[in-house]
N, CA and C of each residue as an Amber inpcrd file, in Angstrom:
protein
   390
 -41.7470000  -8.6340000  20.8230000 -40.7030000  -8.7670000  19.9390000
 -39.9900000  -8.2380000  20.1940000 -38.5520000  -8.0860000  20.0820000
 -38.2440000  -6.7450000  19.0990000 -36.5540000  -7.6770000  18.9580000
 -35.9780000  -7.1210000  17.2300000 -35.3760000  -8.9170000  16.4520000
 -34.1030000  -7.2740000  16.9390000 -33.0070000  -7.8560000  17.1210000
 -31.7170000  -7.1470000  16.4070000 -31.0940000  -7.5320000  15.6180000
 -30.5610000  -7.2980000  14.4500000 -29.7490000  -7.3930000  13.5490000
 -28.4530000  -6.9740000  13.3360000 -27.0360000  -8.3650000  13.6990000
 -26.1220000  -6.9230000  14.3300000 -25.6620000  -6.9910000  12.7330000
 -24.5170000  -6.2290000  11.6230000 -24.4540000  -6.0580000  10.7150000
 -22.9220000  -6.1620000  10.7450000 -22.7230000  -6.9160000   9.6670000
 -20.8050000  -6.6450000   9.7360000 -20.2310000  -6.2940000   8.4470000
 -19.6180000  -5.6510000   8.1420000 -18.5030000  -5.7130000   6.6570000
 -17.2890000  -6.7570000   6.5880000 -17.4950000  -7.7380000   5.1100000
 -16.6040000  -8.5500000   5.4010000 -16.0450000  -8.0340000   3.9060000
 -14.8240000  -8.3570000   3.8510000 -14.1280000  -7.7410000   2.6160000
 -14.0020000  -9.3750000   2.4560000 -13.9900000  -9.8130000   1.1720000
 -13.1710000 -11.1930000   0.7780000 -12.0720000 -11.8320000   0.3190000
 -11.6330000 -13.1180000   0.4430000  -9.8670000 -12.5810000   0.0120000
  -9.3920000 -12.4290000  -1.5030000 -10.9810000 -12.6950000  -2.3980000
 -10.8780000 -12.1930000  -3.7320000 -10.8830000 -10.6750000  -4.2970000
 -11.2590000  -9.9080000  -2.8810000 -11.2460000  -8.3440000  -3.2000000
 -10.0450000  -7.3570000  -2.7440000 -10.0410000  -6.7640000  -3.5950000
  -9.1120000  -5.5680000  -3.5480000  -9.6190000  -4.4680000  -3.5050000
  -9.9430000  -3.4880000  -2.5370000 -10.2330000  -2.3190000  -3.4860000
  -8.5070000  -1.6830000  -2.6140000  -8.9480000  -0.0170000  -3.7930000
  -8.2830000   0.8110000  -3.1210000  -8.5260000   2.2490000  -3.2710000
  -8.8260000   2.9570000  -1.9550000  -9.5650000   3.9650000  -1.2830000
  -9.4360000   3.6410000   0.2420000 -10.2270000   4.9040000   0.4130000
 -10.4950000   4.5530000   1.9090000 -12.2730000   3.7450000   2.6620000
 -12.0290000   3.6270000   2.8860000 -13.0880000   2.4700000   3.9660000
 -14.0680000   3.2190000   5.2210000 -15.1670000   4.0930000   4.6300000
 -15.7500000   4.8040000   6.5270000 -16.7520000   3.4350000   6.5440000
 -16.7650000   2.7600000   8.2060000 -17.9590000   1.9820000   8.0890000
 -18.0880000   2.2740000   9.6460000 -20.0210000   1.9250000   9.6500000
 -20.8560000   2.4210000  10.6240000 -21.3530000   0.9080000  11.3300000
 -20.0960000   0.0440000  11.1980000 -19.7750000  -1.8760000  10.9870000
 -19.1990000  -2.0130000  11.5140000 -18.5330000  -3.5500000  12.8750000
 -18.0020000  -3.8220000  12.1440000 -16.8930000  -4.5150000  10.8650000
 -15.5970000  -4.3390000  10.8490000 -14.9930000  -4.9760000   9.6790000
 -14.1700000  -6.1550000   9.4280000 -14.7660000  -6.7140000   8.7050000
 -13.6360000  -7.6320000   8.9980000 -12.8920000  -8.0310000   7.5620000
 -11.4530000  -8.7210000   6.9470000 -10.7840000  -7.7440000   5.5830000
  -9.6010000  -9.4450000   5.9020000 -10.3360000 -10.1140000   4.5290000
  -9.9170000 -11.2110000   4.1860000  -9.0660000 -11.1260000   2.8690000
  -9.3240000  -9.8750000   2.6470000  -8.4710000  -9.5730000   0.6610000
  -7.1380000  -8.6030000   1.1640000  -7.3460000  -7.5660000   0.2000000
  -7.0170000  -6.8970000   0.1310000  -6.9810000  -5.4050000  -0.0070000
  -6.7090000  -4.0950000   1.0690000  -7.5920000  -2.5360000   1.1200000
  -5.9330000  -1.8910000   0.9010000  -6.1440000  -0.8270000   0.0640000
  -5.3280000  -0.0370000   0.0270000  -5.4440000   1.7170000   0.2080000
  -5.6900000   2.1470000   0.9740000  -6.1480000   3.0800000   1.7210000
  -6.1050000   2.5470000   3.1150000  -7.0050000   4.1840000   3.8070000
  -7.6370000   3.9220000   5.4090000  -8.2500000   3.4660000   5.4980000
  -8.8020000   2.6730000   6.9040000 -10.1460000   2.2350000   7.3260000
 -10.6380000   2.8940000   8.0940000 -11.8460000   3.6920000   8.6090000
 -11.8040000   4.0010000   9.5850000 -13.4590000   3.3070000  10.0420000
 -13.1620000   3.3280000  10.9840000 -14.5130000   2.1920000  11.7150000
 -14.6370000   2.8430000  13.0810000 -14.2050000   3.9420000  13.4070000
 -14.4440000   4.1560000  15.0570000 -14.9810000   3.8310000  15.7380000
 -15.8310000   3.5160000  16.8050000 -16.7730000   2.7440000  17.0950000
 -17.1470000   1.3990000  16.5810000 -16.4380000   0.6610000  15.8520000
 -16.4130000  -0.7240000  15.9040000 -14.5780000  -1.2380000  15.7550000
 -15.0340000  -2.8840000  15.7890000 -13.7040000  -3.5530000  15.3050000
 -13.4800000  -3.5390000  14.8580000 -12.3040000  -3.9150000  14.2530000
 -11.7350000  -4.5010000  12.6710000 -10.5980000  -4.8230000  13.1020000
 -11.2750000  -6.7020000  11.9670000 -10.2630000  -7.0470000  11.4400000
  -8.8290000  -8.1680000  10.3450000  -8.0260000  -7.7930000  10.6300000
  -7.3130000  -8.4130000   9.3350000  -7.0170000  -9.5840000   9.7220000
  -7.3310000 -10.4990000   8.4460000  -7.5840000 -12.2070000   8.6780000
  -6.2790000 -12.9170000   8.3430000  -5.8080000 -13.8230000   8.4660000
  -4.6920000 -14.1210000   7.8640000  -4.4940000 -13.9380000   6.1150000
  -3.6000000 -14.2530000   5.6960000  -3.3850000 -13.8550000   4.5060000
  -3.8630000 -12.3240000   3.5810000  -4.7620000 -11.5070000   4.7470000
  -5.1100000 -10.6320000   3.7290000  -4.7430000  -9.4260000   4.1120000
  -4.5830000  -8.3790000   3.0280000  -3.5160000  -7.5380000   3.5430000
  -4.0750000  -5.6520000   3.6420000  -3.1650000  -4.7480000   4.3050000
  -4.0800000  -3.6340000   4.8290000  -2.6870000  -2.4160000   4.4440000
  -2.9370000  -1.6890000   3.1320000  -1.6420000  -0.5770000   3.0560000
  -2.4110000   0.7010000   3.8290000  -2.5630000   0.9230000   4.3740000
  -3.3000000   2.1170000   4.9180000  -3.8070000   2.4080000   6.6290000
  -4.2330000   3.6780000   7.4430000  -3.4140000   3.3270000   8.7760000
  -5.4810000   3.0160000   8.7260000  -5.7590000   2.5290000   9.7760000
  -6.7600000   1.9490000  10.3350000  -6.9410000   2.7660000  11.7500000
  -8.2460000   2.7330000  11.7150000  -8.9360000   4.2100000  13.2490000
  -9.8600000   2.8540000  13.5400000 -10.3520000   2.0930000  14.8380000
 -10.8030000   1.2950000  14.9150000 -11.3570000   1.2500000  16.6970000
 -12.2220000   1.0790000  17.0830000 -12.1770000   0.3890000  18.8660000
 -11.7400000  -0.1830000  19.0680000 -11.4600000  -1.4850000  18.4360000
 -10.1460000  -2.4890000  18.8490000  -9.7260000  -3.1520000  17.1070000
  -8.6940000  -3.3680000  17.3930000  -7.8150000  -3.7740000  15.9820000
  -7.6230000  -5.5620000  16.0410000  -7.6190000  -6.6160000  15.6460000
  -7.2500000  -7.9630000  15.6060000  -6.4890000  -8.3360000  14.1210000
  -4.9260000  -7.8640000  14.1630000  -4.6580000  -8.6180000  13.2750000
  -3.4860000  -9.6320000  12.7980000  -4.3980000 -10.6620000  12.1710000
  -3.8560000 -12.4030000  11.8160000  -2.6410000 -12.0250000  10.7230000
  -3.3060000 -10.7180000   9.8970000  -2.8010000 -11.0500000   8.0770000
  -0.9800000  -9.8050000   8.1520000  -1.8850000  -8.9920000   7.5910000
  -0.4810000  -8.1880000   7.2680000  -0.7810000  -6.8190000   7.3590000
   0.0550000  -5.8200000   8.2510000  -0.7640000  -4.1360000   8.2250000
   0.6540000  -3.1540000   7.7190000   0.3500000  -2.3220000   6.6540000
   1.5820000  -1.2560000   6.6510000   0.4740000  -0.4050000   7.1610000
   1.2610000   0.3410000   7.7030000   0.4920000   2.2370000   8.4350000
  -0.4890000   2.2400000  10.1540000  -0.2550000   3.1700000  10.1040000
  -0.8780000   3.0980000  11.7920000  -1.3120000   2.7800000  12.2650000
  -1.5470000   2.2220000  12.8810000  -3.4060000   1.3650000  13.5760000
  -3.3530000   2.2740000  14.8730000  -4.4260000   2.6520000  14.9350000
  -5.0820000   4.0930000  16.4360000  -6.0740000   2.7060000  16.6840000
  -6.3250000   2.9820000  17.7000000  -7.2040000   1.7280000  18.2190000
  -7.7110000   2.7440000  20.0680000  -9.2140000   2.5960000  20.1830000
  -9.6160000   3.3290000  21.3600000  -9.8460000   2.9180000  22.4710000
  -9.1500000   1.2610000  22.1510000  -9.2080000   0.3420000  23.0740000
  -8.1980000  -0.5170000  22.9610000  -7.7640000  -1.0000000  21.9350000
  -6.7730000  -2.6950000  22.3490000  -6.8010000  -2.4990000  20.6030000
  -4.7250000  -2.9620000  20.6470000  -4.7500000  -3.1940000  19.0240000
  -3.8340000  -5.2760000  19.8530000  -4.1820000  -6.2320000  18.6890000
  -4.0740000  -7.4890000  19.3190000  -3.6420000  -7.9540000  17.9240000
  -2.0130000  -8.2520000  17.8990000  -1.0570000  -8.5980000  16.7560000
  -0.7830000 -10.5070000  17.3700000  -1.4960000 -11.4030000  16.9310000
  -1.3530000 -12.1750000  16.7900000  -0.3080000 -12.7620000  15.9240000
  -0.3360000 -14.2370000  16.4030000   1.1700000 -15.0970000  15.5960000
   1.2250000 -15.1140000  14.3400000   0.4580000 -14.9920000  13.8330000
   0.4960000 -14.8530000  11.9880000   0.7880000 -13.6020000  11.5120000
   0.5840000 -12.8530000  12.4260000   0.7280000 -11.2000000  11.6710000
   2.6070000 -10.7320000  11.3770000   1.9020000  -9.7180000  10.8740000
   2.8310000  -8.9110000  10.3930000   2.1830000  -6.7070000  10.6500000
   3.2870000  -6.8560000  11.1400000   2.8030000  -5.4870000  11.4740000
   3.9190000  -4.0610000  11.0720000   3.4190000  -3.4800000  10.2710000
   4.5850000  -2.2930000   9.7730000   4.6310000  -0.9900000  10.2700000
   4.3980000  -0.0630000  11.3740000   3.7670000   0.7320000  11.6660000
   3.4000000   1.5500000  13.2470000   3.4170000   2.4430000  12.9640000
   3.6560000   2.9600000  14.5500000   1.5620000   2.8840000  15.4010000
   1.6400000   2.2950000  16.8300000   0.1300000   1.8050000  16.7420000
  -0.1710000   3.3090000  18.3360000  -0.7400000   3.5500000  17.8990000
  -1.1200000   4.2650000  19.3210000  -2.4480000   3.7680000  20.1300000
  -2.4880000   2.5810000  21.0340000  -4.2160000   2.2520000  21.4750000
  -3.2820000   2.3980000  23.0970000  -4.3970000   2.3760000  24.0760000
  -3.8610000   2.3100000  25.2060000  -3.8450000   0.7180000  26.1860000
  -3.9970000  -0.2590000  24.9930000  -3.3900000  -1.4730000  25.3430000
  -2.9410000  -2.3120000  23.5450000  -1.9730000  -2.8130000  23.6670000
  -0.9000000  -3.4620000  22.7460000  -0.6580000  -4.6310000  23.7700000
  -1.3370000  -6.2070000  22.8070000  -1.2440000  -7.4170000  23.1360000
  -0.4810000  -7.9690000  21.6990000   0.7570000  -8.4690000  21.9280000
   1.8220000  -8.9890000  20.6020000   2.1130000 -10.1510000  21.1010000
   1.1870000 -11.3250000  20.2050000   1.5730000 -12.3860000  20.9370000
   2.6260000 -13.0180000  20.0360000   3.6560000 -14.1420000  21.4010000
   4.8170000 -14.9330000  20.3930000   4.4080000 -15.3220000  19.2650000
   5.8050000 -15.0090000  17.9080000   5.6880000 -15.2060000  16.9600000
   4.9050000 -14.0640000  15.8740000   4.5940000 -13.1890000  15.9760000
   3.9710000 -11.9240000  15.3050000   5.0840000 -11.1700000  14.6080000
   5.1900000 -10.0890000  13.8800000   6.3740000  -9.3220000  13.7430000
   6.1560000  -7.8780000  13.0560000   6.5640000  -7.2820000  14.5380000
   6.1690000  -5.7920000  14.6700000   6.9600000  -5.4360000  14.8570000
   7.2320000  -4.3180000  13.5540000   7.9050000  -3.0420000  13.5300000
   7.3030000  -1.7220000  13.8840000   7.9460000  -1.0890000  14.2380000
   6.9840000   0.3310000  15.3270000   7.2970000   0.7820000  16.1590000
   6.5750000   1.8370000  16.5790000   6.9440000   2.3470000  17.3680000
   5.1560000   2.3000000  18.3710000   4.9040000   2.4720000  19.6910000
   3.5300000   2.0120000  20.4800000   3.7500000   3.4600000  21.4280000
   2.4760000   4.1400000  21.2340000   1.9340000   5.4320000  21.4420000
   0.4060000   5.2140000  22.7040000   0.7210000   4.8270000  23.8750000
  -0.1480000   4.5250000  24.3060000  -0.9520000   6.0180000  24.8940000
  -0.7040000   7.1840000  24.9470000  -0.9570000   8.1390000  25.7370000
  -1.4550000   8.7260000  24.6430000  -1.4320000   8.5270000  23.5680000
  -1.2800000   9.8390000  22.0960000  -2.9390000   8.4920000  21.8080000
  -3.2120000   8.1480000  22.0160000  -4.7600000   7.4110000  21.2230000
  -5.5740000   8.2930000  21.1050000  -6.3420000   9.0810000  22.2340000
  -7.1130000  10.0860000  22.2710000  -7.2800000  10.5930000  21.3810000
  -6.2710000  11.8450000  21.0210000  -5.7240000  12.9620000  20.1760000
  -5.6750000  12.1100000  18.4120000  -4.5900000  11.0600000  18.4280000
  -4.8430000  10.2110000  16.9950000  -6.3520000  10.0490000  16.6380000
  -6.9050000   9.2410000  17.3790000  -8.3470000   9.5060000  16.4910000
  -9.6410000  10.4050000  16.8190000  -9.2390000  11.7940000  17.2700000
  -8.9210000  12.4600000  16.5360000  -8.6540000  13.2530000  15.4650000
  -7.7990000  13.0640000  15.2180000  -6.8680000  13.3030000  14.0990000
  -7.5910000  12.7260000  12.8040000  -7.7040000  11.2480000  12.6760000
  -8.3970000  10.9050000  12.1410000  -9.1730000  11.0330000  11.4070000
 -10.4830000  11.2450000  12.6370000 -11.9890000  11.8450000  11.9160000
 -12.1570000  12.8430000  11.4700000 -10.7940000  14.2080000  11.2880000
 -10.4670000  15.1570000  11.3160000 -10.3670000  15.0800000   9.5010000
  -9.5440000  14.7400000  10.0320000  -9.2180000  13.9890000   7.8250000
  -9.9440000  13.8110000   7.2130000 -10.4260000  12.7370000   7.8700000
 -11.8070000  11.8180000   7.2030000 -12.3440000  12.7940000   6.7500000
 -13.3710000  13.7520000   7.7620000 -14.7600000  14.8540000   7.2700000
 -13.8660000  15.6940000   6.3480000 -12.9670000  15.7730000   6.5290000
 -12.1410000  16.6760000   5.4400000 -11.7540000  16.7360000   4.3180000
 -11.1790000  15.2730000   3.6280000 -11.3420000  14.7490000   2.5800000
 -11.9110000  14.8370000   1.6500000 -11.4850000  16.0590000   0.5780000
 -12.0200000  15.9750000  -0.7650000 -12.7030000  14.4540000  -1.0150000
 -14.0100000  14.7200000  -1.8720000 -14.6940000  13.6380000  -2.3140000
 -14.1560000  12.8910000  -3.0170000 -14.5830000  11.7830000  -3.7120000
 -13.5370000  11.2880000  -4.8010000 -15.1440000  10.8190000  -6.0340000
 -14.4790000  10.8310000  -6.9810000 -15.3130000  10.8380000  -8.1850000
 -16.2740000   9.2100000  -7.7280000 -17.1440000   8.5680000  -8.4700000
 -17.3060000   7.1720000  -8.6820000 -17.3640000   6.8400000  -9.7910000
């Protein structure tokens, strides 16, 4: 018998992170992130009441809260009714629900190039002291 455990990182409502996040699993943000979120092979969710100030790079991105910065997704960006997004989107698909606020541009053809650039920038970023 094989037991498979799926991991998911959750940043709680009372948590504020300042700095970049690099994740090797799905990320749910219910608090505040002031920095970039890189989870290229996984999904990122910004919950209602949450705030992200920085670029988000993921397989798929769901926004229910507030996001200011570029959204780069390999598959899809879903901006739900309660969301407010200010920034450009690079993804092959964008789903914008009625009632959502979106201020930016959409670049479906540039999603692959944007993903490569995001990886390069994060690999070459200087290490920050703990």
